[in-house]
Rosetta silent file (secondary structure, phi, psi, omega in degrees, C-alpha in Angstrom):
SEQUENCE: MRGIEIVKVGYDYAGAAGVVTALREVSFDVGASEFLCLVGRSGCGKTTLLNLVAGFLPPTRGEIRIGGETVKGHGLDRGVVFQDFAQLFPWRRSATWSSASRCAASAPPSGRRPHAAS
SCORE:     score description
SCORE:     0.000 S_00000001
   1 L     0.000  136.654 -178.274  -59.483  -10.682    9.956 S_00000001
   2 L   -85.437  151.080  178.939  -61.525   -9.742   12.968 S_00000001
   3 L  -105.788 -126.284 -174.281  -61.279   -6.235   14.479 S_00000001
   4 E  -106.010  133.591  179.280  -62.590   -4.915   17.715 S_00000001
   5 E  -124.988  120.502  179.650  -65.849   -6.243   19.267 S_00000001
   6 E  -110.835  113.971 -170.326  -67.553   -4.327   22.097 S_00000001
   7 E  -121.821  101.457  170.568  -70.357   -6.673   23.497 S_00000001
   8 E    55.247   45.115 -176.684  -72.770   -5.238   26.132 S_00000001
   9 E   -80.564  137.190  172.433  -70.043   -3.402   27.915 S_00000001
  10 E  -135.429  150.622  176.089  -70.745   -1.574   31.134 S_00000001
  11 E  -146.585  124.968  175.904  -68.566    0.198   33.576 S_00000001
  12 E  -111.175  148.264  172.543  -69.323    1.416   37.129 S_00000001
  13 E  -140.956  163.477 -176.804  -67.163    3.317   39.521 S_00000001
  14 E   -86.572  120.483  172.752  -67.410    4.508   43.061 S_00000001
  15 E  -100.896  176.668 -177.561  -68.413    8.180   43.321 S_00000001
  16 L   -62.977  -36.877 -178.391  -68.708   10.483   46.269 S_00000001
  17 L   -98.153   10.432 -174.726  -72.459    9.789   46.425 S_00000001
  18 E   123.556 -163.016 -175.803  -72.347    6.147   45.515 S_00000001
  19 E   -74.445  139.129  178.567  -71.954    4.012   42.391 S_00000001
  20 E  -117.092  126.427  174.949  -71.762    5.948   39.121 S_00000001
  21 E   -89.076  109.848 -178.077  -72.632    4.144   35.907 S_00000001
  22 E   -88.147  -34.774  176.459  -70.249    5.537   33.257 S_00000001
  23 E  -136.395  143.896 -177.098  -71.197    3.071   30.479 S_00000001
  24 E  -142.605  118.788  175.064  -74.245    0.897   30.036 S_00000001
  25 E    52.857   49.189  173.947  -74.873   -1.823   27.436 S_00000001
  26 E   -86.910  126.083  179.766  -72.426   -0.513   24.774 S_00000001
  27 E  -139.026  125.829  170.503  -72.162   -2.687   21.712 S_00000001
  28 E  -169.441  165.618  179.181  -70.556   -2.207   18.317 S_00000001
  29 E  -117.986  143.642  166.619  -67.914   -3.771   16.069 S_00000001
  30 E  -124.347  115.343 -176.619  -64.982   -2.095   14.321 S_00000001
  31 L   -67.265  159.780  173.642  -63.728   -4.126   11.351 S_00000001
  32 L   -56.420  135.292 -179.124  -60.081   -4.691   10.664 S_00000001
  33 L    69.459    4.605  172.997  -58.574   -1.549    9.009 S_00000001
  34 L   -81.025  158.979  178.957  -61.608    0.496    9.734 S_00000001
  35 L  -117.757  132.681  179.942  -61.274    3.916   11.353 S_00000001
  36 L  -123.768  142.373  173.077  -63.607    5.021   14.132 S_00000001
  37 L  -121.873  124.218  176.794  -64.015    8.340   15.802 S_00000001
  38 L   -94.733  116.562  177.265  -65.720    8.679   19.194 S_00000001
  39 L  -118.616  138.249  178.754  -67.536   12.027   19.565 S_00000001
  40 L   179.060  170.272  176.621  -69.472   13.230   22.489 S_00000001
  41 L   -66.745  158.362  179.491  -69.825   15.778   25.231 S_00000001
  42 L   -62.022  131.191  174.068  -67.328   15.971   28.036 S_00000001
  43 L    89.918   12.330 -178.417  -67.995   13.224   30.670 S_00000001
  44 L   -87.863   -8.212  176.051  -69.961   10.951   28.384 S_00000001
  45 L   115.385   -2.053 -178.178  -67.611    8.000   28.634 S_00000001
  46 H   -50.624  -56.134 -179.897  -65.366    8.290   25.585 S_00000001
  47 H   -68.378  -34.650  175.075  -62.075    8.046   27.459 S_00000001
  48 H   -57.854  -48.924  178.099  -63.487    5.432   29.809 S_00000001
  49 H   -61.355  -40.431  179.318  -64.306    3.268   26.699 S_00000001
  50 H   -65.749  -39.801  176.163  -60.854    3.754   25.211 S_00000001
  51 H   -65.236  -32.407  176.520  -59.266    2.752   28.543 S_00000001
  52 H   -71.205  -44.558 -178.978  -61.360   -0.390   28.620 S_00000001
  53 H   -66.169  -33.759  176.852  -60.338   -1.343   24.990 S_00000001
  54 H   -71.061  -20.705  179.340  -56.697   -0.605   25.831 S_00000001
  55 L    91.166   12.738  179.052  -57.051   -2.925   28.883 S_00000001
  56 L   -75.550  -29.604 -179.838  -56.188   -0.237   31.449 S_00000001
  57 L  -127.313  141.578  173.396  -59.625   -0.836   33.109 S_00000001
  58 L   -87.792  139.827  177.705  -61.649   -4.050   33.272 S_00000001
  59 L   -66.911  142.717  176.291  -65.332   -3.738   32.241 S_00000001
  60 L   -68.795  -40.668  175.765  -67.900   -4.152   35.020 S_00000001
  61 E  -136.722  158.874  177.411  -70.093   -6.024   32.523 S_00000001
  62 E    86.102 -173.503  179.802  -69.756   -7.340   29.047 S_00000001
  63 E  -142.654  147.961  178.747  -66.805   -8.215   26.976 S_00000001
  64 E  -119.162  132.011  177.295  -64.211   -6.633   24.715 S_00000001
  65 E  -127.462  140.003  172.806  -62.473   -8.718   22.048 S_00000001
  66 E  -121.964  126.885 -179.062  -59.661   -7.736   19.703 S_00000001
  67 L    54.554   30.337  176.814  -59.026  -10.194   16.843 S_00000001
  68 L    87.306   -4.892  176.509  -61.347  -12.605   18.554 S_00000001
  69 E  -100.749  137.389 -177.323  -59.397  -12.630   21.873 S_00000001
  70 E   -71.105  130.835  170.410  -60.901  -11.247   25.058 S_00000001
  71 L   -66.843  118.121 -179.212  -59.072   -8.239   26.429 S_00000001
  72 L  -121.851   21.643 -178.579  -57.818   -9.212   29.831 S_00000001
  73 L   150.340  175.835  177.978  -55.409   -6.359   30.562 S_00000001
  74 L   -67.099  159.157  178.711  -53.000   -4.056   28.778 S_00000001
  75 L  -164.230  160.468  179.134  -50.631   -5.491   26.192 S_00000001
  76 L   -75.041    1.848  173.292  -48.083   -4.550   23.529 S_00000001
  77 L   -82.739    1.245 -178.463  -50.492   -5.508   20.751 S_00000001
  78 L  -153.849  155.510  177.474  -52.296   -2.158   21.078 S_00000001
  79 L  -140.302  163.188  177.351  -51.474    1.443   22.015 S_00000001
  80 L  -127.608  130.876  174.982  -53.039    4.620   23.031 S_00000001
  81 L  -115.979  118.917 -177.799  -51.993    8.099   21.941 S_00000001
  82 L   -85.546  146.566 -178.819  -53.541   10.838   24.036 S_00000001
  83 L   -84.156  -10.391  179.928  -54.426   14.210   22.405 S_00000001
  84 L   -69.425  120.599 -174.924  -53.382   16.185   25.394 S_00000001
  85 H   -54.919  -35.451 -173.366  -50.234   18.134   24.482 S_00000001
  86 H   -69.298  -11.296  177.799  -48.904   17.726   28.034 S_00000001
  87 H   -97.241    1.681  174.302  -48.595   13.982   27.541 S_00000001
  88 L  -117.456  145.448 -179.705  -46.461   14.302   24.374 S_00000001
  89 L   -91.830  124.812 -179.212  -42.909   15.617   24.317 S_00000001
  90 L   -64.421  -17.258  178.706  -42.754   18.406   21.561 S_00000001
  91 L   -85.653   -6.268  174.542  -39.269   17.493   20.756 S_00000001
  92 L   -92.524  137.318  175.928  -40.086   14.005   19.596 S_00000001
  93 L   -89.084  164.569 -176.556  -41.138   13.315   16.018 S_00000001
  94 H   -55.141  -40.764  179.339  -43.934   10.993   15.018 S_00000001
  95 H   -61.672  -34.732  179.390  -41.458    8.248   13.952 S_00000001
  96 H   -67.934  -42.503  178.750  -39.924    8.328   17.399 S_00000001
  97 H   -68.742  -41.853 -179.754  -43.315    7.970   19.099 S_00000001
  98 H   -63.406  -28.645  178.334  -44.394    5.145   16.734 S_00000001
  99 L   -84.405   -2.628  179.686  -41.219    3.264   17.546 S_00000001
 100 H   -64.715  -32.091  178.906  -41.802    3.583   21.265 S_00000001
 101 H   -70.788  -30.678  175.014  -43.826    0.423   21.373 S_00000001
 102 H   -70.082  -33.306  174.410  -40.927   -1.507   19.844 S_00000001
 103 H   -67.037  -38.801  178.315  -38.761   -0.062   22.587 S_00000001
 104 H   -67.928  -28.363  177.733  -41.203   -1.175   25.232 S_00000001
 105 L   -87.027   10.307  177.209  -41.141   -4.652   23.587 S_00000001
 106 L    64.605   30.776  173.992  -37.292   -4.697   24.066 S_00000001
 107 L   -73.947  140.304  179.584  -36.572   -4.503   20.342 S_00000001
 108 L   -64.807  152.889 -178.838  -32.976   -3.626   19.576 S_00000001
 109 H   -53.770  -28.765  179.893  -32.571   -0.031   18.290 S_00000001
 110 H   -67.666  -24.446 -178.858  -31.757   -1.307   14.854 S_00000001
 111 H   -94.279   -4.503 -177.453  -35.293   -2.853   14.671 S_00000001
 112 H   -81.400  -54.230 -171.631  -37.209    0.214   15.853 S_00000001
 113 H   -63.063  -47.664 -178.670  -36.756    2.802   13.034 S_00000001
 114 H   -60.901  -36.431 -177.404  -37.715    0.428   10.106 S_00000001
 115 H   -65.087  -38.885 -176.496  -40.831   -0.639   11.861 S_00000001
 116 H   -68.987  -31.290 -179.053  -41.797    3.065   12.435 S_00000001
 117 H   -76.571  -21.414 -175.472  -41.221    3.816    8.772 S_00000001
 118 L   -80.354    0.000    0.000  -43.525    1.070    7.520 S_00000001
């Protein structure tokens, strides 16, 4: 099974003084069931890369593939959990958060909890 393929990805955005290159020629693969941690200083492009993989932003250059399919926008086949406490509700438990994608996919309530438990 194929995982995530990042192929010569670049991302530029408009800054106050002109075009800013956030990512340049980024390439790597993450195999199916592999775990990857992005580590780097603030502003180095970690969140930008995650937003590209999630499909929230289109790459300026290159290609991102998940399971062999090119990412062309956001989709219910992947999710992003932000580490910022302000974006999570402290009264929700992890099972409730993990079933949120099933809720977004219009799964009936009876089909959400068993999916979160697996």
